[in-house]
VOPAGU-2260 file (C-alpha; in pm, 1 decimal, decimal comma):
REM VOPAGU-2260
SITE   aa  ch    i         X         Y         Z
SITE  MET   A    0   -1885,0     330,6    -516,6
SITE  ILE   A    1   -1599,6     407,7    -745,1
SITE  VAL   A    2   -1237,9     351,4    -660,3
SITE  GLU   A    3   -1093,1     506,4    -968,0
SITE  GLN   A    4   -1201,4     608,9   -1314,6
SITE  ASP   A    5    -959,4     727,2   -1578,2
SITE  GLU   A    6    -967,0     887,7   -1920,1
SITE  ASN   A    7    -961,1     544,1   -2087,8
SITE  MET   A    8   -1311,3     481,1   -1949,1
SITE  GLN   A    9   -1191,0     217,1   -1710,0
SITE  MET   A   10   -1318,7     181,6   -1355,1
SITE  GLU   A   11   -1202,4     -46,3   -1073,5
SITE  LEU   A   12   -1437,1    -156,3    -797,0
SITE  LEU   A   13   -1259,9    -301,3    -492,9
SITE  THR   A   14   -1403,8    -529,1    -227,1
SITE  PRO   A   15   -1252,4    -693,4      82,9
SITE  LEU   A   16   -1109,3   -1043,7      49,6
SITE  THR   A   17   -1099,7   -1320,1     308,8
SITE  ALA   A   18    -970,6   -1675,4     290,2
SITE  ASN   A   19    -952,1   -1999,5     478,7
SITE  PHE   A   20    -597,1   -2126,3     512,3
SITE  MET   A   21    -560,7   -2497,3     574,2
SITE  PRO   A   22    -206,7   -2568,5     693,1
SITE  GLU   A   23     -32,2   -2889,8     598,4
SITE  THR   A   24    -102,4   -3185,7     825,8
SITE  SER   A   25     229,2   -3147,1    1009,2
SITE  TYR   A   26     109,1   -2813,8    1151,4
SITE  TRP   A   27    -188,2   -2975,9    1329,4
SITE  ASN   A   28      28,2   -3257,0    1464,0
SITE  GLU   A   29     241,0   -3002,5    1651,2
SITE  LEU   A   30     -56,9   -2843,8    1832,5
SITE  ASP   A   31    -159,2   -2912,6    2187,9
SITE  GLU   A   32    -536,0   -2981,4    2213,4
SITE  ASN   A   33    -569,1   -2670,9    2432,8
SITE  ASP   A   34    -414,1   -2448,8    2166,9
SITE  GLU   A   35    -652,3   -2183,8    2025,7
SITE  ALA   A   36    -571,3   -2285,8    1668,3
SITE  TRP   A   37    -704,2   -2637,2    1739,2
SITE  ASP   A   38   -1057,9   -2497,7    1690,3
SITE  TYR   A   39    -971,5   -2421,0    1327,2
SITE  GLU   A   40    -871,8   -2776,7    1235,6
SITE  TYR   A   41   -1173,8   -2836,8    1012,2
SITE  ASP   A   42   -1234,4   -2487,6     870,5
SITE  GLY   A   43    -877,3   -2364,8     855,5
SITE  LEU   A   44    -747,9   -2031,8     975,9
SITE  THR   A   45    -933,2   -1720,6     859,8
SITE  LEU   A   46    -717,7   -1464,7     679,6
SITE  ASP   A   47    -800,0   -1112,3     566,1
SITE  GLY   A   48    -664,5    -886,8     291,8
SITE  THR   A   49    -363,1    -789,3     499,6
SITE  ASP   A   50    -266,9   -1153,6     548,9
SITE  LEU   A   51    -333,6   -1235,4     181,7
SITE  VAL   A   52     -82,6    -988,6      31,6
SITE  GLN   A   53     191,1   -1251,7      64,7
SITE  TYR   A   54     -16,7   -1484,8    -158,3
SITE  LYS   A   55    -109,6   -1225,4    -422,4
SITE  ASP   A   56      60,4   -1401,9    -716,4
SITE  ALA   A   57     -86,0   -1745,1    -636,1
SITE  ILE   A   58    -435,5   -1597,7    -595,3
SITE  GLN   A   59    -410,7   -1398,0    -919,5
SITE  GLU   A   60    -291,1   -1708,9   -1103,1
SITE  MET   A   61    -601,4   -1899,4    -985,2
SITE  VAL   A   62    -825,1   -1602,0   -1078,0
SITE  ASP   A   63    -674,2   -1613,3   -1428,1
SITE  LYS   A   64    -748,0   -1987,3   -1450,1
SITE  GLU   A   65   -1105,6   -1932,8   -1331,6
SITE  ASN   A   66   -1148,8   -1650,7   -1583,2
SITE  SER   A   67   -1027,7   -1873,1   -1867,6
SITE  PHE   A   68   -1264,9   -2168,5   -1804,7
SITE  GLY   A   69   -1477,3   -2216,3   -2114,8
SITE  SER   A   70   -1297,6   -1943,8   -2308,2
SITE  GLU   A   71   -1240,3   -2040,9   -2667,5
SITE  ASP   A   72   -1088,0   -1710,8   -2776,1
SITE  GLY   A   73    -841,8   -1675,4   -2485,7
SITE  LYS   A   74   -1023,0   -1372,2   -2342,1
SITE  PRO   A   75   -1098,3   -1368,3   -1968,2
SITE  CYS   A   76   -1453,2   -1418,2   -1841,3
SITE  ASN   A   77   -1662,3   -1105,1   -1891,1
SITE  LEU   A   78   -1922,9   -1093,0   -1613,6
SITE  MET   A   79   -2132,5    -853,6   -1823,6
SITE  GLN   A   80   -2223,7   -1133,7   -2061,8
SITE  TYR   A   81   -2459,2   -1261,7   -1788,1
SITE  PHE   A   82   -2603,5    -920,7   -1690,6
SITE  ASP   A   83   -2978,9    -897,6   -1751,4
SITE  GLY   A   84   -3055,3    -571,6   -1571,8
SITE  SER   A   85   -3096,2    -219,9   -1700,1
SITE  PRO   A   86   -3038,7    -183,5   -2077,0
SITE  ALA   A   87   -2865,2     151,6   -2009,6
SITE  ILE   A   88   -2604,4     -17,5   -1789,9
SITE  LYS   A   89   -2563,0    -303,7   -2039,2
SITE  GLU   A   90   -2497,3     -44,4   -2311,1
SITE  LYS   A   91   -2242,6     151,1   -2105,2
SITE  VAL   A   92   -2040,9    -133,8   -1950,8
SITE  GLU   A   93   -1850,1    -323,5   -2217,0
SITE  SER   A   94   -1678,8    -568,6   -1980,5
SITE  ALA   A   95   -1632,9    -659,2   -1614,7
SITE  VAL   A   96   -1325,2    -872,9   -1543,1
SITE  VAL   A   97   -1226,8   -1003,4   -1198,3
SITE  SER   A   98    -873,7    -982,7   -1055,9
SITE  VAL   A   99    -703,0    -888,8    -729,6
SITE  LYS   A  100    -530,1    -564,0    -645,7
SITE  GLU   A  101    -297,2    -460,8    -365,0
SITE  VAL   A  102    -355,7    -116,7    -213,1
SITE  ASN   A  103    -174,5       7,2      98,2
SITE  ASP   A  104     -48,2    -343,3     185,3
SITE  VAL   A  105    -397,4    -496,6     167,0
SITE  LEU   A  106    -518,0    -734,9    -105,3
SITE  TYR   A  107    -864,3    -663,1    -245,4
SITE  GLY   A  108   -1095,9    -829,0    -490,8
SITE  CYS   A  109   -1111,0    -610,9    -800,3
SITE  VAL   A  110   -1352,1    -598,7   -1090,0
SITE  THR   A  111   -1226,7    -384,2   -1377,3
SITE  LEU   A  112   -1498,6    -228,0   -1587,5
SITE  GLN   A  113   -1438,2    -113,7   -1944,7
SITE  LEU   A  114   -1692,5     157,5   -2013,0
SITE  LYS   A  115   -1835,0     299,6   -2334,3
SITE  ASP   A  116   -1992,7     587,2   -2140,7
SITE  HIS   A  117   -1995,5     721,4   -1784,7
SITE  LEU   A  118   -2232,3     555,9   -1540,4
SITE  GLN   A  119   -2485,8     771,9   -1359,3
SITE  SER   A  120   -2484,2     766,3    -979,4
SITE  ASP   A  121   -2824,5     592,8    -974,8
SITE  GLU   A  122   -2685,0     312,3   -1197,0
SITE  MET   A  123   -2400,4     219,5    -961,9
SITE  PRO   A  124   -2616,0      45,1    -695,8
SITE  GLU   A  125   -2769,9    -186,7    -957,7
SITE  LEU   A  126   -2430,1    -271,5   -1104,7
SITE  CYS   A  127   -2280,0    -329,4    -756,7
SITE  ASP   A  128   -2574,6    -553,7    -663,1
SITE  TYR   A  129   -2512,7    -756,5    -978,2
SITE  ILE   A  130   -2140,4    -794,5    -904,3
SITE  THR   A  131   -2222,9    -889,3    -543,9
SITE  GLY   A  132   -2445,8   -1164,0    -682,5
SITE  GLN   A  133   -2164,8   -1285,9    -906,5
SITE  TYR   A  134   -1925,6   -1292,2    -609,5
SITE  SER   A  135   -2171,4   -1478,3    -383,2
SITE  ASP   A  136   -2359,2   -1714,9    -617,6
SITE  GLY   A  137   -2192,0   -1702,5    -957,7
SITE  TRP   A  138   -1827,4   -1654,2   -1042,0
SITE  GLY   A  139   -1718,1   -1628,3    -677,3
SITE  GLU   A  140   -1906,5   -1937,8    -562,0
SITE  GLY   A  141   -1703,2   -2152,4    -801,4
SITE  PHE   A  142   -1381,1   -1967,9    -726,9
SITE  GLU   A  143   -1393,9   -2012,5    -349,4
SITE  GLN   A  144   -1408,3   -2389,2    -400,7
SITE  ARG   A  145   -1075,1   -2389,6    -585,8
SITE  ASP   A  146    -785,8   -2498,1    -365,3
SITE  ILE   A  147    -490,4   -2263,8    -409,7
SITE  PRO   A  148    -166,6   -2436,6    -309,1
SITE  VAL   A  149      67,3   -2204,1    -119,9
SITE  GLU   A  150     369,5   -2252,6     103,2
SITE  ALA   A  151     278,1   -2469,2     404,0
SITE  GLY   A  152     -85,7   -2526,0     302,8
SITE  THR   A  153    -387,7   -2443,3      89,2
SITE  LEU   A  154    -606,6   -2133,2      51,2
SITE  ASN   A  155    -973,0   -2096,6     -40,1
SITE  VAL   A  156   -1036,4   -1729,6    -118,8
SITE  HIS   A  157   -1370,8   -1553,3     -76,5
SITE  PHE   A  158   -1459,0   -1245,3    -281,5
SITE  TRP   A  159   -1784,3   -1217,8     -83,2
SITE  GLN   A  160   -1842,2   -1269,6     288,5
SITE  TYR   A  161   -2177,7   -1353,1     445,6
SITE  GLY   A  162   -2268,1   -1151,6     750,8
SITE  LYS   A  163   -1967,2    -922,5     720,4
SITE  ASP   A  164   -1948,2    -559,0     617,5
SITE  PHE   A  165   -1922,1    -649,9     249,6
SITE  ARG   A  166   -1924,7    -337,2      35,3
SITE  PHE   A  167   -1758,4    -170,2    -255,1
SITE  LEU   A  168   -1495,8      62,4    -114,8
SITE  VAL   A  169   -1471,1     433,1    -182,4
SITE  ALA   A  170   -1124,6     566,4    -267,9
SITE  SER   A  171   -1096,8     764,8      57,4
SITE  GLU   A  172   -1156,1     444,4     258,4
SITE  ILE   A  173    -855,7     266,2     111,0
SITE  GLN   A  174    -625,2     553,4      34,5
SITE  ALA   A  175    -621,6     710,9     380,0
SITE  PRO   A  176    -338,8     945,9     469,0
SITE  ALA   A  177     -22,3     767,2     586,9
SITE  GLU   A  178     -68,9     881,6     950,3
SITE  GLU   A  179    -417,7     725,7     969,4
SITE  ARG   A  180    -293,8     398,8     815,1
SITE  LYS   A  181      -4,1     382,8    1061,0
SITE  ALA   A  182    -243,3     431,3    1356,5
SITE  GLU   A  183    -473,6     156,4    1221,1
SITE  GLU   A  184    -179,9     -81,9    1174,6
SITE  THR   A  185     -86,0     -56,9    1542,3
SITE  VAL   A  186    -425,1    -196,8    1646,1
SITE  ARG   A  187    -443,1    -460,7    1370,6
SITE  ARG   A  188    -367,3    -817,5    1471,2
SITE  PRO   A  189     -13,4    -934,8    1405,1
SITE  LYS   A  190      78,6   -1129,0    1092,6
SITE  MET   A  191      20,6   -1501,7    1111,8
SITE  LYS   A  192     333,6   -1709,7    1155,4
SITE  LEU   A  193     342,6   -2070,6    1049,6
C-alpha cells in the first residue's frame, strides 16, 4: 500500500501511531479518585496521531537516536539489512529507514524506502509484513520502551498496535478532500489538555 513514489525511486509507507503519555506526578495529585483519568495512572493516557503532532520534533529526535544505535558510519539503521525474504525484494529495496511524518494534522510512522527498481504489486504484501514485524518485534519493540521527555510528562510511542486496525495507509485514506477531513474532525475527540 503505497503512499507516494517519486521519480527518485523513493517510496514512503505510513502507519498510524499511538502513544502512552505519563503526566508528571503533580498531575495525578490533583485528581479526584472518581475522575476518569484516575484509571490511567499506571498505563498513562493513550494518545493517537492527532494528539502526537504537538510532539513531532521530540519523537523524531528519539527516532534518530534509535536509528543511530550501533552505527559506526553515522548512517541511520537500514531495516533491509535484516530482511531474509524474497531475493527479488532484497534486490529492489536498497534501504528502509524509519521516521515520522505529519499529514493533514496527524502524525504517522513512516518508513522511507530507497528503491533500485519498482516493486510489483505481489511483492508489497511481503515487504509490508516484514516492516510490521520490525515495528512489533524488532526495531519498534525497542523504540516503544524509550521514554521521550516532553512538556508535563513522558511519552512511549508505538509504531505498531496490537488488536487495532494496523495497516499501511493508501494515499486516498490520508489525503482526503478538505470537506471530508473537516467533517471527520467534528466527530473526533477534543485535544487533550494538561
